[in-house]
C-alpha positions in Angstrom: 0.0 0.0 -0.1 2.8 2.4 0.9 4.4 1.6 -2.5 1.2 2.4 -4.3 1.0 5.9 -2.5 4.6 6.7 -3.2 4.0 5.7 -7.1 0.8 8.0 -7.3 2.9 10.9 -5.6 5.7 10.3 -8.1 3.0 10.3 -11.0 1.5 13.5 -9.7 4.9 15.1 -9.4 5.8 14.1 -13.0 2.4 15.5 -14.2 3.2 18.7 -12.4 6.6 19.0 -13.7 5.4 18.3 -17.3 2.7 21.2 -16.8 5.5 23.5 -15.4 7.8 22.5 -18.3 5.1 23.4 -20.9 4.3 26.7 -19.3 8.0 27.5 -19.3 8.2 26.6 -23.0 5.1 28.7 -23.8 6.7 31.7 -21.7 9.9 31.3 -23.6 8.2 31.4 -27.0 6.2 34.5 -25.9 9.4 36.2 -24.7 11.0 35.5 -28.0 8.2 37.0 -29.8 8.3 40.2 -27.6 12.0 40.5 -28.2 11.5 40.1 -32.0 8.7 42.7 -32.0 10.8 45.0 -29.8 13.8 44.6 -32.2 11.8 45.2 -35.2 10.1 48.4 -33.6 13.5 49.7 -32.6 14.8 49.1 -36.4 11.6 51.1 -37.4 12.2 53.7 -35.0 15.9 54.1 -36.0 14.8 54.4 -39.8 12.4 57.0 -38.7 15.2 58.9 -36.8 17.4 58.9 -39.8 14.6 60.2 -42.1 13.9 63.0 -39.6 17.5 63.8 -39.5 17.5 63.9 -43.3 14.6 66.3 -43.2 16.1 68.5 -40.7 19.4 68.8 -42.5 17.6 69.6 -45.6 15.6 72.2 -43.9 18.9 73.8 -42.5 20.1 73.6 -45.9 17.1 75.6 -47.3 17.1 78.1 -44.5 20.9 78.7 -44.9 20.5 79.0 -48.7 17.7 81.6 -48.3 19.7 83.5 -45.7 22.9 83.5 -48.0 20.7 84.6 -50.9 19.2 87.4 -48.8 22.6 88.4 -47.6 23.9 88.3 -51.2 21.1 90.6 -52.3 21.8 92.9 -49.4 25.3 93.3 -50.3 24.5 93.8 -54.0 21.9 96.5 -52.9 24.5 98.2 -50.9 27.0 98.1 -53.6 24.6 99.6 -56.2 23.5 102.2 -53.6 27.2 103.2 -53.1 27.8 103.3 -56.7 24.9 105.7 -57.3 25.9 107.7 -54.3 29.4 107.9 -55.7 28.2 108.9 -59.2 25.9 111.6 -57.6 28.7 112.9 -55.6 31.2 113.2 -58.3 30.8 115.8 -60.8 31.2 114.0 -64.2 31.7 116.4 -67.0 29.6 116.0 -70.1 
């Protein structure tokens, strides 16, 4: 009788061990899925960051180019104004 009780306990413990092993396997699979999804999301975010950096760099170039064009126009206007002022100040014989 004692042997029968021990055998039942062993069988119950083996069943419990199998259930824990199955749960562990399922949890490992789920964890791997989470890691894979997280890695994929990270790659997508990194790509988005690179795209945004490109946009920012492009915007900086456009703003710089506009500023440089404006500065060049200001210099040209000052030069022309100085030339007119010079010609007005100098009495050029006809």
